C-alpha positions as CSV (number, residue, x, y, z in Angstrom):
1,M,144.2,84.0,120.2
2,L,144.5,87.8,119.5
3,S,146.2,88.7,116.4
4,H,149.1,90.9,117.9
5,H,150.6,87.9,120.1
6,Q,151.2,86.2,116.4
7,T,153.7,88.9,115.9
8,R,157.8,88.6,116.1
9,P,158.1,88.5,120.1
10,F,159.7,91.6,121.2
11,K,162.9,90.6,123.6
12,P,163.1,93.9,126.4
13,E,165.8,92.2,128.4
14,K,167.9,92.7,125.7
15,L,168.1,96.8,125.5
16,K,170.5,98.7,128.1
17,P,169.5,101.6,129.4
18,P,169.9,104.7,127.6
19,R,173.3,106.3,128.9
20,D,172.7,108.3,132.3
21,F,169.2,107.3,133.1
22,N,167.1,108.4,135.7
23,A,163.8,106.9,136.6
24,P,161.4,110.0,135.5
25,L,160.1,111.3,139.1
26,L,156.9,110.8,138.5
27,L,153.7,112.5,140.2
28,S,151.3,110.5,141.9
29,D,148.6,113.7,141.4
30,K,148.5,113.7,137.7
31,R,148.0,111.9,134.8
32,L,151.1,110.2,132.9
33,I,151.5,111.4,129.2
34,I,154.5,110.7,127.4
35,E,155.7,112.4,123.2
36,I,157.5,110.4,121.8
37,G,159.9,112.3,118.9
38,A,159.0,115.6,120.6
39,G,161.4,117.7,118.4
40,K,162.1,120.9,119.6
41,G,159.1,121.1,121.8
42,K,156.2,122.7,120.4
43,H,153.7,120.6,121.0
44,A,154.6,119.7,124.6
45,L,154.9,123.1,125.2
46,Q,151.6,123.6,124.4
47,Y,149.9,120.7,125.8
48,A,152.0,121.3,129.3
49,T,150.8,124.6,129.6
50,A,147.5,123.9,128.5
51,N,147.0,120.8,130.9
52,P,148.4,121.1,134.4
53,S,146.5,118.2,135.4
54,D,148.6,116.2,133.3
55,Q,152.3,115.3,133.9
56,L,153.8,115.3,130.3
57,I,157.4,113.5,129.8
58,A,158.9,114.2,126.0
59,I,161.7,112.3,124.9
60,E,163.8,113.7,121.3
61,R,166.3,111.7,120.4
62,T,168.3,114.0,118.6
63,R,170.9,116.6,120.2
64,D,170.1,119.7,118.8
65,K,166.2,119.7,117.9
66,F,166.7,118.3,122.4
67,D,168.8,120.9,123.2
68,A,166.6,123.9,121.7
69,F,164.1,122.0,123.4
70,Q,165.2,122.0,127.1
71,K,166.0,125.8,126.8
72,L,162.5,127.1,125.6
73,A,161.2,124.4,128.7
74,T,163.8,125.8,131.1
75,S,162.4,129.4,130.4
76,A,158.9,128.4,130.5
77,E,159.1,127.0,133.9
78,L,156.4,124.7,133.2
79,D,156.5,121.7,136.7
80,N,154.4,119.1,134.6
81,L,156.6,119.4,131.6
82,M,159.5,116.8,131.4
83,P,162.0,117.0,128.7
84,T,164.5,113.8,128.0
85,H,167.2,113.2,125.6
86,A,167.1,109.4,124.9
87,D,166.1,106.9,122.8
88,A,162.1,105.9,123.4
89,I,162.6,102.8,123.2
90,P,164.8,101.7,125.8
91,W,164.4,104.9,128.1
92,V,160.2,103.3,127.7
93,I,161.1,99.8,128.6
94,H,163.2,100.7,131.8
95,A,160.9,103.8,133.0
96,L,157.8,102.8,133.1
97,A,155.4,100.2,134.6
98,P,153.0,98.6,133.3
99,A,149.1,99.9,132.8
100,S,150.8,103.7,134.1
101,V,150.5,105.8,130.8
102,D,147.7,107.2,130.2
103,G,147.8,108.5,126.6
104,A,150.8,108.8,124.2
105,Y,151.9,111.2,121.5
106,I,153.6,110.0,118.1
107,L,153.1,113.7,115.6
108,Y,154.7,113.5,112.4
109,P,157.9,110.4,112.9
110,N,160.5,109.5,110.1
111,P,158.2,107.9,107.8
112,E,160.8,105.5,107.0
113,P,160.5,105.3,103.6
114,H,163.7,103.4,103.2
115,N,162.9,100.9,106.0
116,P,159.5,100.1,106.8
117,N,160.0,97.2,109.8
118,Q,161.5,100.3,111.2
119,Q,157.8,102.6,111.4
120,W,156.5,103.0,115.2
121,L,153.1,100.4,114.1
122,N,155.5,98.0,112.0
123,M,157.9,97.1,114.5
124,P,156.7,94.5,117.9
125,F,158.3,97.4,120.3
126,F,154.4,98.5,119.7
127,E,152.8,95.8,121.8
128,F,155.2,96.8,124.5
129,L,154.1,100.2,124.3
130,L,150.8,99.3,124.6
131,S,151.5,96.9,127.7
132,R,152.5,100.5,129.6
133,L,149.3,101.9,128.7
134,K,146.0,101.9,130.7
135,P,142.6,100.7,129.8
136,G,141.1,103.4,128.1
137,S,143.8,105.4,126.9
138,Q,144.9,106.2,123.7
139,I,147.7,106.2,121.7
140,V,147.8,109.3,118.7
141,L,149.8,109.3,115.9
142,A,149.4,112.2,112.7
143,S,151.3,112.3,109.3
144,N,151.2,114.0,106.8
145,I,151.9,111.1,104.1
146,D,148.7,109.0,103.2
147,S,150.9,105.9,102.7
148,Y,152.3,105.8,105.9
149,I,148.7,106.8,107.6
150,D,147.1,104.6,105.9
151,T,150.0,101.3,106.5
152,A,150.0,102.5,110.0
153,Y,145.2,102.1,109.9
154,E,145.2,99.2,108.9
155,R,147.8,97.3,111.1
156,A,146.3,99.6,113.7
157,V,143.2,97.5,112.8
158,Q,144.3,93.8,111.4
159,T,147.3,93.4,113.9
160,W,147.1,95.2,116.8
161,C,143.2,94.9,117.5
162,L,142.5,98.7,118.6
163,P,139.8,100.7,118.3
164,T,140.8,103.6,115.7
165,E,139.5,106.6,114.5
166,R,141.3,108.4,111.2
167,T,140.2,112.0,111.1
168,P,142.5,115.0,108.5
169,V,143.5,117.5,110.7
170,P,142.4,121.4,111.2
171,I,143.8,123.5,108.9
172,D,144.4,126.0,111.7
173,S,146.4,123.3,114.2
174,Q,150.2,124.2,114.8
175,R,151.3,121.8,117.3
176,T,154.7,120.9,115.4
177,H,157.2,122.8,113.2
178,F,156.6,120.8,110.8
179,E,152.9,120.3,110.9
180,V,153.0,124.3,110.2
181,K,155.0,123.9,107.4
182,Y,153.1,120.8,105.8
183,L,149.4,122.4,106.2
184,A,150.5,125.9,104.9
185,R,151.4,124.4,101.8
186,G,148.1,123.0,101.1
187,E,148.8,119.6,102.0
188,T,146.6,117.3,104.2
189,C,147.5,115.7,107.8
190,W,146.2,113.0,109.1
191,Q,145.4,111.5,112.3
192,L,145.2,108.7,113.9
193,T,143.6,107.9,117.4
194,M,143.5,104.7,118.6
195,T,142.6,103.6,122.0
196,K,143.5,100.7,123.9
197,P,139.8,98.7,125.3
198,A,139.6,96.8,128.8
199,G,140.7,93.7,128.7
200,Y,143.5,94.3,126.4
201,I,146.8,91.8,126.9
202,T,149.6,92.0,125.8
203,R,153.2,89.6,126.9
204,F,154.6,91.8,128.7
205,D,151.7,93.0,130.7
206,D,153.9,91.6,134.3
207,W,157.4,92.4,132.3
208,L,159.5,95.0,135.0
209,A,163.3,95.8,134.0
210,S,165.5,94.9,136.3
211,E,167.2,96.8,138.5
């Protein structure tokens, strides 16, 4: 049995759809990319502009950050960018089908120093997120906190059984406002690139939210 099948099981049936939830309109001619914790949308806007063949759904929970993001996205008029105001966990559960996502970004998430069980790779939800990815797809996680990246790397490899590459973020990278700030003051930022292998099995590969 794979080690991630021995983790505490996630229970997606317990989570209701986000408030005012509407299923996203997915574009069949584009690859589907999601960003969790999009903030004010700096990375999302850059990515959607540079990758017109991809559809990016960028999710942000905090209202003031989302409002700023949505204002910029409206001005940019990018038909492949979908700003989404929601808690990412119930949104992913109710919006995405198994093996439908071509890639995911989690850039500079809250490190949850006082509640490590809420770190993304420590949550049972992470297995569900993997079930939504296509084989060969990647999750990119970035942080400026060495201990966070150390723990995430260990979990990616040992618990989730994912081929994982750890690399420093280039000093001229400007994907998010946090990234710009951290690099400007000389901090090292790290990126984990985790790949879902072919034949990877989760306990949610056939699970779909009920209508």
